[in-house]
Jmol script that loads the backbone (N, CA, C; Angstrom):
load data "model"
ATOM      1  N   MET A   1      84.640 420.357 192.552  1.00  0.00           N
ATOM      2  CA  MET A   1      85.287 419.484 193.499  1.00  0.00           C
ATOM      3  C   MET A   1      85.633 418.168 192.793  1.00  0.00           C
ATOM      4  N   LYS A   2      86.839 417.718 192.957  1.00  0.00           N
ATOM      5  CA  LYS A   2      87.302 416.491 192.318  1.00  0.00           C
ATOM      6  C   LYS A   2      86.877 415.278 193.154  1.00  0.00           C
ATOM      7  N   GLN A   3      86.360 414.253 192.464  1.00  0.00           N
ATOM      8  CA  GLN A   3      85.991 413.031 193.155  1.00  0.00           C
ATOM      9  C   GLN A   3      87.239 412.226 193.481  1.00  0.00           C
ATOM     10  N   ALA A   4      87.175 411.507 194.581  1.00  0.00           N
ATOM     11  CA  ALA A   4      88.285 410.637 194.971  1.00  0.00           C
ATOM     12  C   ALA A   4      88.347 409.434 194.040  1.00  0.00           C
ATOM     13  N   ASP A   5      89.566 408.968 193.806  1.00  0.00           N
ATOM     14  CA  ASP A   5      89.727 407.754 193.009  1.00  0.00           C
ATOM     15  C   ASP A   5      89.175 406.574 193.794  1.00  0.00           C
ATOM     16  N   GLY A   6      88.671 405.573 193.095  1.00  0.00           N
ATOM     17  CA  GLY A   6      88.160 404.379 193.756  1.00  0.00           C
ATOM     18  C   GLY A   6      86.890 403.894 193.090  1.00  0.00           C
ATOM     19  N   GLU A   7      86.348 402.883 193.683  1.00  0.00           N
ATOM     20  CA  GLU A   7      85.144 402.279 193.139  1.00  0.00           C
ATOM     21  C   GLU A   7      83.908 403.090 193.508  1.00  0.00           C
ATOM     22  N   VAL A   8      82.910 403.036 192.662  1.00  0.00           N
ATOM     23  CA  VAL A   8      81.637 403.675 192.970  1.00  0.00           C
ATOM     24  C   VAL A   8      80.861 402.783 193.937  1.00  0.00           C
ATOM     25  N   SER A   9      79.964 403.381 194.673  1.00  0.00           N
ATOM     26  CA  SER A   9      79.212 402.658 195.702  1.00  0.00           C
ATOM     27  C   SER A   9      78.453 401.454 195.144  1.00  0.00           C
ATOM     28  N   ALA A  10      77.886 401.594 193.969  1.00  0.00           N
ATOM     29  CA  ALA A  10      77.120 400.489 193.384  1.00  0.00           C
ATOM     30  C   ALA A  10      78.005 399.272 193.125  1.00  0.00           C
ATOM     31  N   THR A  11      79.226 399.501 192.700  1.00  0.00           N
ATOM     32  CA  THR A  11      80.163 398.399 192.449  1.00  0.00           C
ATOM     33  C   THR A  11      80.539 397.715 193.752  1.00  0.00           C
ATOM     34  N   ILE A  12      80.806 398.508 194.774  1.00  0.00           N
ATOM     35  CA  ILE A  12      81.155 397.952 196.085  1.00  0.00           C
ATOM     36  C   ILE A  12      79.974 397.171 196.642  1.00  0.00           C
ATOM     37  N   ASN A  13      78.781 397.732 196.530  1.00  0.00           N
ATOM     38  CA  ASN A  13      77.579 397.071 197.024  1.00  0.00           C
ATOM     39  C   ASN A  13      77.383 395.722 196.339  1.00  0.00           C
ATOM     40  N   ALA A  14      77.581 395.665 195.039  1.00  0.00           N
ATOM     41  CA  ALA A  14      77.425 394.408 194.299  1.00  0.00           C
ATOM     42  C   ALA A  14      78.437 393.370 194.778  1.00  0.00           C
ATOM     43  N   ARG A  15      79.675 393.807 195.028  1.00  0.00           N
ATOM     44  CA  ARG A  15      80.708 392.873 195.488  1.00  0.00           C
ATOM     45  C   ARG A  15      80.382 392.349 196.886  1.00  0.00           C
ATOM     46  N   VAL A  16      79.863 393.202 197.744  1.00  0.00           N
ATOM     47  CA  VAL A  16      79.473 392.781 199.093  1.00  0.00           C
ATOM     48  C   VAL A  16      78.317 391.783 199.023  1.00  0.00           C
ATOM     49  N   GLU A  17      77.338 392.055 198.184  1.00  0.00           N
ATOM     50  CA  GLU A  17      76.212 391.126 198.031  1.00  0.00           C
ATOM     51  C   GLU A  17      76.679 389.772 197.507  1.00  0.00           C
ATOM     52  N   GLN A  18      77.597 389.765 196.550  1.00  0.00           N
ATOM     53  CA  GLN A  18      78.128 388.505 196.021  1.00  0.00           C
ATOM     54  C   GLN A  18      78.905 387.740 197.091  1.00  0.00           C
ATOM     55  N   ALA A  19      79.661 388.460 197.905  1.00  0.00           N
ATOM     56  CA  ALA A  19      80.407 387.810 198.988  1.00  0.00           C
ATOM     57  C   ALA A  19      79.444 387.177 199.985  1.00  0.00           C
ATOM     58  N   PHE A  20      78.383 387.888 200.312  1.00  0.00           N
ATOM     59  CA  PHE A  20      77.375 387.353 201.234  1.00  0.00           C
ATOM     60  C   PHE A  20      76.716 386.105 200.646  1.00  0.00           C
ATOM     61  N   GLU A  21      76.395 386.146 199.363  1.00  0.00           N
ATOM     62  CA  GLU A  21      75.793 384.977 198.708  1.00  0.00           C
ATOM     63  C   GLU A  21      76.741 383.779 198.746  1.00  0.00           C
ATOM     64  N   ARG A  22      78.050 384.012 198.566  1.00  0.00           N
ATOM     65  CA  ARG A  22      79.033 382.922 198.658  1.00  0.00           C
ATOM     66  C   ARG A  22      79.034 382.315 200.055  1.00  0.00           C
ATOM     67  N   GLN A  23      78.935 383.169 201.069  1.00  0.00           N
ATOM     68  CA  GLN A  23      78.919 382.686 202.448  1.00  0.00           C
ATOM     69  C   GLN A  23      77.698 381.799 202.702  1.00  0.00           C
ATOM     70  N   ILE A  24      76.550 382.249 202.262  1.00  0.00           N
ATOM     71  CA  ILE A  24      75.311 381.487 202.448  1.00  0.00           C
ATOM     72  C   ILE A  24      75.400 380.155 201.702  1.00  0.00           C
ATOM     73  N   ALA A  25      75.900 380.174 200.479  1.00  0.00           N
ATOM     74  CA  ALA A  25      76.025 378.939 199.694  1.00  0.00           C
ATOM     75  C   ALA A  25      77.004 377.962 200.343  1.00  0.00           C
ATOM     76  N   ARG A  26      78.086 378.475 200.901  1.00  0.00           N
ATOM     77  CA  ARG A  26      79.129 377.621 201.475  1.00  0.00           C
ATOM     78  C   ARG A  26      78.719 377.048 202.825  1.00  0.00           C
ATOM     79  N   GLN A  27      78.135 377.875 203.691  1.00  0.00           N
ATOM     80  CA  GLN A  27      77.950 377.433 205.072  1.00  0.00           C
ATOM     81  C   GLN A  27      76.562 377.703 205.638  1.00  0.00           C
ATOM     82  N   GLY A  28      75.664 378.291 204.840  1.00  0.00           N
ATOM     83  CA  GLY A  28      74.297 378.503 205.283  1.00  0.00           C
ATOM     84  C   GLY A  28      74.091 379.697 206.202  1.00  0.00           C
ATOM     85  N   LYS A  29      75.126 380.495 206.416  1.00  0.00           N
ATOM     86  CA  LYS A  29      75.024 381.687 207.262  1.00  0.00           C
ATOM     87  C   LYS A  29      76.199 382.604 206.970  1.00  0.00           C
ATOM     88  N   ALA A  30      76.087 383.831 207.464  1.00  0.00           N
ATOM     89  CA  ALA A  30      77.160 384.812 207.265  1.00  0.00           C
ATOM     90  C   ALA A  30      78.378 384.440 208.103  1.00  0.00           C
ATOM     91  N   ASN A  31      79.541 384.891 207.687  1.00  0.00           N
ATOM     92  CA  ASN A  31      80.776 384.591 208.406  1.00  0.00           C
ATOM     93  C   ASN A  31      80.738 385.061 209.855  1.00  0.00           C
ATOM     94  N   ASN A  32      80.105 386.199 210.113  1.00  0.00           N
ATOM     95  CA  ASN A  32      80.082 386.708 211.483  1.00  0.00           C
ATOM     96  C   ASN A  32      79.254 385.842 212.425  1.00  0.00           C
ATOM     97  N   GLN A  33      78.488 384.906 211.889  1.00  0.00           N
ATOM     98  CA  GLN A  33      77.660 384.021 212.711  1.00  0.00           C
ATOM     99  C   GLN A  33      78.276 382.629 212.893  1.00  0.00           C
ATOM    100  N   LEU A  34      79.487 382.432 212.414  1.00  0.00           N
ATOM    101  CA  LEU A  34      80.118 381.120 212.505  1.00  0.00           C
ATOM    102  C   LEU A  34      80.512 380.778 213.941  1.00  0.00           C
ATOM    103  N   SER A  35      80.233 379.542 214.327  1.00  0.00           N
ATOM    104  CA  SER A  35      80.677 379.037 215.619  1.00  0.00           C
ATOM    105  C   SER A  35      82.129 378.571 215.490  1.00  0.00           C
ATOM    106  N   THR A  36      82.735 378.212 216.585  1.00  0.00           N
ATOM    107  CA  THR A  36      84.109 377.720 216.561  1.00  0.00           C
ATOM    108  C   THR A  36      84.233 376.491 215.662  1.00  0.00           C
ATOM    109  N   THR A  37      83.288 375.589 215.741  1.00  0.00           N
ATOM    110  CA  THR A  37      83.297 374.400 214.889  1.00  0.00           C
ATOM    111  C   THR A  37      83.164 374.785 213.422  1.00  0.00           C
ATOM    112  N   ASP A  38      82.279 375.743 213.130  1.00  0.00           N
ATOM    113  CA  ASP A  38      82.110 376.226 211.757  1.00  0.00           C
ATOM    114  C   ASP A  38      83.405 376.851 211.238  1.00  0.00           C
ATOM    115  N   ILE A  39      84.074 377.616 212.093  1.00  0.00           N
ATOM    116  CA  ILE A  39      85.335 378.254 211.693  1.00  0.00           C
ATOM    117  C   ILE A  39      86.354 377.190 211.317  1.00  0.00           C
ATOM    118  N   ASP A  40      86.444 376.150 212.119  1.00  0.00           N
ATOM    119  CA  ASP A  40      87.380 375.064 211.834  1.00  0.00           C
ATOM    120  C   ASP A  40      87.071 374.397 210.495  1.00  0.00           C
ATOM    121  N   THR A  41      85.808 374.371 210.117  1.00  0.00           N
ATOM    122  CA  THR A  41      85.400 373.747 208.862  1.00  0.00           C
ATOM    123  C   THR A  41      85.561 374.672 207.662  1.00  0.00           C
ATOM    124  N   HIS A  42      85.139 375.918 207.792  1.00  0.00           N
ATOM    125  CA  HIS A  42      85.033 376.817 206.639  1.00  0.00           C
ATOM    126  C   HIS A  42      86.114 377.895 206.530  1.00  0.00           C
ATOM    127  N   CYS A  43      86.961 378.009 207.516  1.00  0.00           N
ATOM    128  CA  CYS A  43      87.964 379.084 207.525  1.00  0.00           C
ATOM    129  C   CYS A  43      89.380 378.524 207.626  1.00  0.00           C
ATOM    130  N   GLN A  44      89.691 377.575 206.783  1.00  0.00           N
ATOM    131  CA  GLN A  44      91.014 376.964 206.793  1.00  0.00           C
ATOM    132  C   GLN A  44      91.987 377.790 205.962  1.00  0.00           C
ATOM    133  N   PRO A  45      92.965 378.432 206.608  1.00  0.00           N
ATOM    134  CA  PRO A  45      93.950 379.194 205.841  1.00  0.00           C
ATOM    135  C   PRO A  45      94.989 378.268 205.216  1.00  0.00           C
ATOM    136  N   ASP A  46      95.671 378.743 204.172  1.00  0.00           N
ATOM    137  CA  ASP A  46      96.771 377.946 203.624  1.00  0.00           C
ATOM    138  C   ASP A  46      97.913 377.974 204.645  1.00  0.00           C
ATOM    139  N   SER A  47      98.958 377.200 204.401  1.00  0.00           N
ATOM    140  CA  SER A  47     100.014 377.039 205.414  1.00  0.00           C
ATOM    141  C   SER A  47     100.733 378.352 205.727  1.00  0.00           C
ATOM    142  N   ALA A  48     101.002 379.172 204.718  1.00  0.00           N
ATOM    143  CA  ALA A  48     101.674 380.459 204.959  1.00  0.00           C
ATOM    144  C   ALA A  48     100.776 381.385 205.781  1.00  0.00           C
ATOM    145  N   ALA A  49      99.490 381.380 205.489  1.00  0.00           N
ATOM    146  CA  ALA A  49      98.538 382.203 206.237  1.00  0.00           C
ATOM    147  C   ALA A  49      98.425 381.723 207.679  1.00  0.00           C
ATOM    148  N   GLU A  50      98.395 380.432 207.852  1.00  0.00           N
ATOM    149  CA  GLU A  50      98.322 379.841 209.197  1.00  0.00           C
ATOM    150  C   GLU A  50      99.550 380.240 210.014  1.00  0.00           C
ATOM    151  N   GLN A  51     100.718 380.168 209.412  1.00  0.00           N
ATOM    152  CA  GLN A  51     101.951 380.529 210.120  1.00  0.00           C
ATOM    153  C   GLN A  51     101.947 382.000 210.511  1.00  0.00           C
ATOM    154  N   LEU A  52     101.534 382.867 209.598  1.00  0.00           N
ATOM    155  CA  LEU A  52     101.446 384.293 209.892  1.00  0.00           C
ATOM    156  C   LEU A  52     100.495 384.551 211.059  1.00  0.00           C
ATOM    157  N   LEU A  53      99.351 383.898 211.038  1.00  0.00           N
ATOM    158  CA  LEU A  53      98.355 384.100 212.085  1.00  0.00           C
ATOM    159  C   LEU A  53      98.866 383.582 213.428  1.00  0.00           C
ATOM    160  N   ARG A  54      99.510 382.448 213.442  1.00  0.00           N
ATOM    161  CA  ARG A  54     100.069 381.901 214.689  1.00  0.00           C
ATOM    162  C   ARG A  54     101.165 382.811 215.247  1.00  0.00           C
ATOM    163  N   ASN A  55     102.008 383.343 214.354  1.00  0.00           N
ATOM    164  CA  ASN A  55     103.053 384.267 214.798  1.00  0.00           C
ATOM    165  C   ASN A  55     102.440 385.533 215.406  1.00  0.00           C
ATOM    166  N   ALA A  56     101.416 386.063 214.763  1.00  0.00           N
ATOM    167  CA  ALA A  56     100.736 387.254 215.283  1.00  0.00           C
ATOM    168  C   ALA A  56     100.091 386.954 216.626  1.00  0.00           C
ATOM    169  N   MET A  57      99.489 385.788 216.744  1.00  0.00           N
ATOM    170  CA  MET A  57      98.831 385.399 217.987  1.00  0.00           C
ATOM    171  C   MET A  57      99.836 385.375 219.136  1.00  0.00           C
ATOM    172  N   THR A  58     101.005 384.821 218.869  1.00  0.00           N
ATOM    173  CA  THR A  58     102.049 384.743 219.896  1.00  0.00           C
ATOM    174  C   THR A  58     102.608 386.128 220.212  1.00  0.00           C
ATOM    175  N   LYS A  59     102.976 386.860 219.170  1.00  0.00           N
ATOM    176  CA  LYS A  59     103.600 388.175 219.346  1.00  0.00           C
ATOM    177  C   LYS A  59     102.660 389.174 220.022  1.00  0.00           C
ATOM    178  N   LEU A  60     101.394 389.121 219.649  1.00  0.00           N
ATOM    179  CA  LEU A  60     100.419 390.090 220.160  1.00  0.00           C
ATOM    180  C   LEU A  60      99.638 389.577 221.367  1.00  0.00           C
ATOM    181  N   ASN A  61      99.992 388.365 221.793  1.00  0.00           N
ATOM    182  CA  ASN A  61      99.365 387.757 222.973  1.00  0.00           C
ATOM    183  C   ASN A  61      97.840 387.654 222.844  1.00  0.00           C
ATOM    184  N   TRP A  62      97.406 387.158 221.696  1.00  0.00           N
ATOM    185  CA  TRP A  62      95.973 387.005 221.449  1.00  0.00           C
ATOM    186  C   TRP A  62      95.431 385.738 222.082  1.00  0.00           C
ATOM    187  N   SER A  63      94.171 385.785 222.436  1.00  0.00           N
ATOM    188  CA  SER A  63      93.448 384.614 222.927  1.00  0.00           C
ATOM    189  C   SER A  63      92.971 383.781 221.743  1.00  0.00           C
ATOM    190  N   ALA A  64      92.451 382.603 222.037  1.00  0.00           N
ATOM    191  CA  ALA A  64      91.866 381.759 220.990  1.00  0.00           C
ATOM    192  C   ALA A  64      90.671 382.476 220.359  1.00  0.00           C
ATOM    193  N   ARG A  65      89.953 383.225 221.157  1.00  0.00           N
ATOM    194  CA  ARG A  65      88.803 383.978 220.642  1.00  0.00           C
ATOM    195  C   ARG A  65      89.255 385.015 219.601  1.00  0.00           C
ATOM    196  N   ALA A  66      90.337 385.731 219.896  1.00  0.00           N
ATOM    197  CA  ALA A  66      90.869 386.717 218.951  1.00  0.00           C
ATOM    198  C   ALA A  66      91.333 386.023 217.678  1.00  0.00           C
ATOM    199  N   TYR A  67      91.993 384.882 217.829  1.00  0.00           N
ATOM    200  CA  TYR A  67      92.451 384.087 216.690  1.00  0.00           C
ATOM    201  C   TYR A  67      91.274 383.756 215.775  1.00  0.00           C
ATOM    202  N   HIS A  68      90.167 383.298 216.354  1.00  0.00           N
ATOM    203  CA  HIS A  68      88.993 382.938 215.561  1.00  0.00           C
ATOM    204  C   HIS A  68      88.347 384.157 214.917  1.00  0.00           C
ATOM    205  N   ARG A  69      88.338 385.269 215.596  1.00  0.00           N
ATOM    206  CA  ARG A  69      87.770 386.491 215.013  1.00  0.00           C
ATOM    207  C   ARG A  69      88.569 386.934 213.789  1.00  0.00           C
ATOM    208  N   VAL A  70      89.889 386.850 213.890  1.00  0.00           N
ATOM    209  CA  VAL A  70      90.732 387.227 212.756  1.00  0.00           C
ATOM    210  C   VAL A  70      90.514 386.257 211.596  1.00  0.00           C
ATOM    211  N   LEU A  71      90.353 384.974 211.888  1.00  0.00           N
ATOM    212  CA  LEU A  71      90.088 384.006 210.822  1.00  0.00           C
ATOM    213  C   LEU A  71      88.763 384.299 210.116  1.00  0.00           C
ATOM    214  N   LYS A  72      87.729 384.647 210.883  1.00  0.00           N
ATOM    215  CA  LYS A  72      86.443 384.991 210.257  1.00  0.00           C
ATOM    216  C   LYS A  72      86.590 386.236 209.384  1.00  0.00           C
ATOM    217  N   LEU A  73      87.320 387.210 209.853  1.00  0.00           N
ATOM    218  CA  LEU A  73      87.544 388.425 209.071  1.00  0.00           C
ATOM    219  C   LEU A  73      88.346 388.108 207.807  1.00  0.00           C
ATOM    220  N   ALA A  74      89.362 387.273 207.940  1.00  0.00           N
ATOM    221  CA  ALA A  74      90.157 386.872 206.773  1.00  0.00           C
ATOM    222  C   ALA A  74      89.288 386.128 205.764  1.00  0.00           C
ATOM    223  N   ARG A  75      88.352 385.306 206.241  1.00  0.00           N
ATOM    224  CA  ARG A  75      87.436 384.589 205.342  1.00  0.00           C
ATOM    225  C   ARG A  75      86.562 385.591 204.600  1.00  0.00           C
ATOM    226  N   THR A  76      86.113 386.631 205.273  1.00  0.00           N
ATOM    227  CA  THR A  76      85.298 387.656 204.627  1.00  0.00           C
ATOM    228  C   THR A  76      86.114 388.421 203.588  1.00  0.00           C
ATOM    229  N   ILE A  77      87.345 388.753 203.922  1.00  0.00           N
ATOM    230  CA  ILE A  77      88.223 389.440 202.969  1.00  0.00           C
ATOM    231  C   ILE A  77      88.439 388.563 201.738  1.00  0.00           C
ATOM    232  N   ALA A  78      88.643 387.274 201.952  1.00  0.00           N
ATOM    233  CA  ALA A  78      88.797 386.339 200.831  1.00  0.00           C
ATOM    234  C   ALA A  78      87.514 386.284 199.999  1.00  0.00           C
ATOM    235  N   ASP A  79      86.367 386.279 200.656  1.00  0.00           N
ATOM    236  CA  ASP A  79      85.090 386.269 199.932  1.00  0.00           C
ATOM    237  C   ASP A  79      84.927 387.520 199.078  1.00  0.00           C
ATOM    238  N   LEU A  80      85.307 388.665 199.619  1.00  0.00           N
ATOM    239  CA  LEU A  80      85.211 389.910 198.849  1.00  0.00           C
ATOM    240  C   LEU A  80      86.148 389.894 197.646  1.00  0.00           C
ATOM    241  N   ALA A  81      87.251 389.183 197.772  1.00  0.00           N
ATOM    242  CA  ALA A  81      88.215 389.068 196.667  1.00  0.00           C
ATOM    243  C   ALA A  81      87.893 387.900 195.734  1.00  0.00           C
ATOM    244  N   GLU A  82      86.776 387.224 196.002  1.00  0.00           N
ATOM    245  CA  GLU A  82      86.343 386.062 195.221  1.00  0.00           C
ATOM    246  C   GLU A  82      87.382 384.936 195.248  1.00  0.00           C
ATOM    247  N   ALA A  83      88.096 384.834 196.365  1.00  0.00           N
ATOM    248  CA  ALA A  83      89.116 383.802 196.527  1.00  0.00           C
ATOM    249  C   ALA A  83      88.510 382.592 197.236  1.00  0.00           C
ATOM    250  N   PRO A  84      88.750 381.391 196.718  1.00  0.00           N
ATOM    251  CA  PRO A  84      88.178 380.199 197.344  1.00  0.00           C
ATOM    252  C   PRO A  84      88.846 379.825 198.667  1.00  0.00           C
ATOM    253  N   HIS A  85      90.090 380.273 198.872  1.00  0.00           N
ATOM    254  CA  HIS A  85      90.835 379.903 200.074  1.00  0.00           C
ATOM    255  C   HIS A  85      91.396 381.149 200.747  1.00  0.00           C
ATOM    256  N   ILE A  86      91.659 381.037 202.033  1.00  0.00           N
ATOM    257  CA  ILE A  86      92.254 382.133 202.794  1.00  0.00           C
ATOM    258  C   ILE A  86      93.765 382.086 202.594  1.00  0.00           C
ATOM    259  N   SER A  87      94.308 383.175 202.067  1.00  0.00           N
ATOM    260  CA  SER A  87      95.749 383.247 201.809  1.00  0.00           C
ATOM    261  C   SER A  87      96.427 384.146 202.840  1.00  0.00           C
ATOM    262  N   LYS A  88      97.737 384.185 202.752  1.00  0.00           N
ATOM    263  CA  LYS A  88      98.535 385.021 203.641  1.00  0.00           C
ATOM    264  C   LYS A  88      98.131 386.499 203.535  1.00  0.00           C
ATOM    265  N   ALA A  89      97.843 386.961 202.316  1.00  0.00           N
ATOM    266  CA  ALA A  89      97.433 388.358 202.123  1.00  0.00           C
ATOM    267  C   ALA A  89      96.119 388.658 202.848  1.00  0.00           C
ATOM    268  N   HIS A  90      95.178 387.716 202.830  1.00  0.00           N
ATOM    269  CA  HIS A  90      93.896 387.920 203.516  1.00  0.00           C
ATOM    270  C   HIS A  90      94.108 387.995 205.024  1.00  0.00           C
ATOM    271  N   VAL A  91      94.947 387.102 205.547  1.00  0.00           N
ATOM    272  CA  VAL A  91      95.234 387.106 206.992  1.00  0.00           C
ATOM    273  C   VAL A  91      95.970 388.377 207.377  1.00  0.00           C
ATOM    274  N   ALA A  92      96.939 388.796 206.574  1.00  0.00           N
ATOM    275  CA  ALA A  92      97.690 390.019 206.881  1.00  0.00           C
ATOM    276  C   ALA A  92      96.756 391.225 206.957  1.00  0.00           C
ATOM    277  N   GLU A  93      95.820 391.316 206.030  1.00  0.00           N
ATOM    278  CA  GLU A  93      94.861 392.427 206.049  1.00  0.00           C
ATOM    279  C   GLU A  93      93.988 392.360 207.300  1.00  0.00           C
ATOM    280  N   ALA A  94      93.518 391.164 207.633  1.00  0.00           N
ATOM    281  CA  ALA A  94      92.677 391.000 208.824  1.00  0.00           C
ATOM    282  C   ALA A  94      93.433 391.368 210.095  1.00  0.00           C
ATOM    283  N   ILE A  95      94.704 390.989 210.177  1.00  0.00           N
ATOM    284  CA  ILE A  95      95.524 391.339 211.341  1.00  0.00           C
ATOM    285  C   ILE A  95      95.646 392.853 211.456  1.00  0.00           C
ATOM    286  N   GLN A  96      95.864 393.515 210.336  1.00  0.00           N
ATOM    287  CA  GLN A  96      95.999 394.978 210.369  1.00  0.00           C
ATOM    288  C   GLN A  96      94.705 395.652 210.835  1.00  0.00           C
ATOM    289  N   TYR A  97      93.564 395.150 210.382  1.00  0.00           N
ATOM    290  CA  TYR A  97      92.292 395.717 210.843  1.00  0.00           C
ATOM    291  C   TYR A  97      92.130 395.504 212.341  1.00  0.00           C
ATOM    292  N   ARG A  98      92.448 394.331 212.801  1.00  0.00           N
ATOM    293  CA  ARG A  98      92.310 394.024 214.237  1.00  0.00           C
ATOM    294  C   ARG A  98      93.219 394.928 215.064  1.00  0.00           C
ATOM    295  N   ARG A  99      94.450 395.084 214.623  1.00  0.00           N
ATOM    296  CA  ARG A  99      95.396 395.927 215.364  1.00  0.00           C
ATOM    297  C   ARG A  99      94.942 397.391 215.341  1.00  0.00           C
ATOM    298  N   ALA A 100      94.443 397.854 214.217  1.00  0.00           N
ATOM    299  CA  ALA A 100      93.983 399.244 214.109  1.00  0.00           C
ATOM    300  C   ALA A 100      92.806 399.494 215.041  1.00  0.00           C
ATOM    301  N   LEU A 101      91.900 398.532 215.139  1.00  0.00           N
ATOM    302  CA  LEU A 101      90.739 398.687 216.019  1.00  0.00           C
ATOM    303  C   LEU A 101      91.154 398.694 217.491  1.00  0.00           C
ATOM    304  N   ARG A 102      92.154 397.909 217.830  1.00  0.00           N
ATOM    305  CA  ARG A 102      92.614 397.823 219.214  1.00  0.00           C
ATOM    306  C   ARG A 102      93.348 399.090 219.652  1.00  0.00           C
ATOM    307  N   GLU A 103      93.933 399.811 218.708  1.00  0.00           N
ATOM    308  CA  GLU A 103      94.698 401.011 219.040  1.00  0.00           C
ATOM    309  C   GLU A 103      93.809 402.212 219.247  1.00  0.00           C
ATOM    310  N   HIS A 104      92.523 402.101 218.924  1.00  0.00           N
ATOM    311  CA  HIS A 104      91.600 403.242 219.101  1.00  0.00           C
ATOM    312  C   HIS A 104      90.651 403.025 220.224  1.00  0.00           C
TER     313      HIS A 104
END
end "model"
wireframe off; spacefill off
backbone 0.3
color backbone group
């Protein structure tokens, strides 16, 4: 049986642990535990990412709560990519995950 292409579990696990350590160092807790005030402080997207997220919020009729959830997810995606800031690509990925979850 041929193995699927991709990363081995140990590599993925190490990247997840490093992302978690970055979260703790930056804000003292995991991204999923951030309050609205914490999100405003630690989840600042760049201008292109902010525009994409605002457009999605309007088009998809999201609440402020949904907006904040997507920002936290985008921050986690950025952490996994070892990116210091949330970019448009991180927000786009987070939007796709949110939309996929809502369709099921």
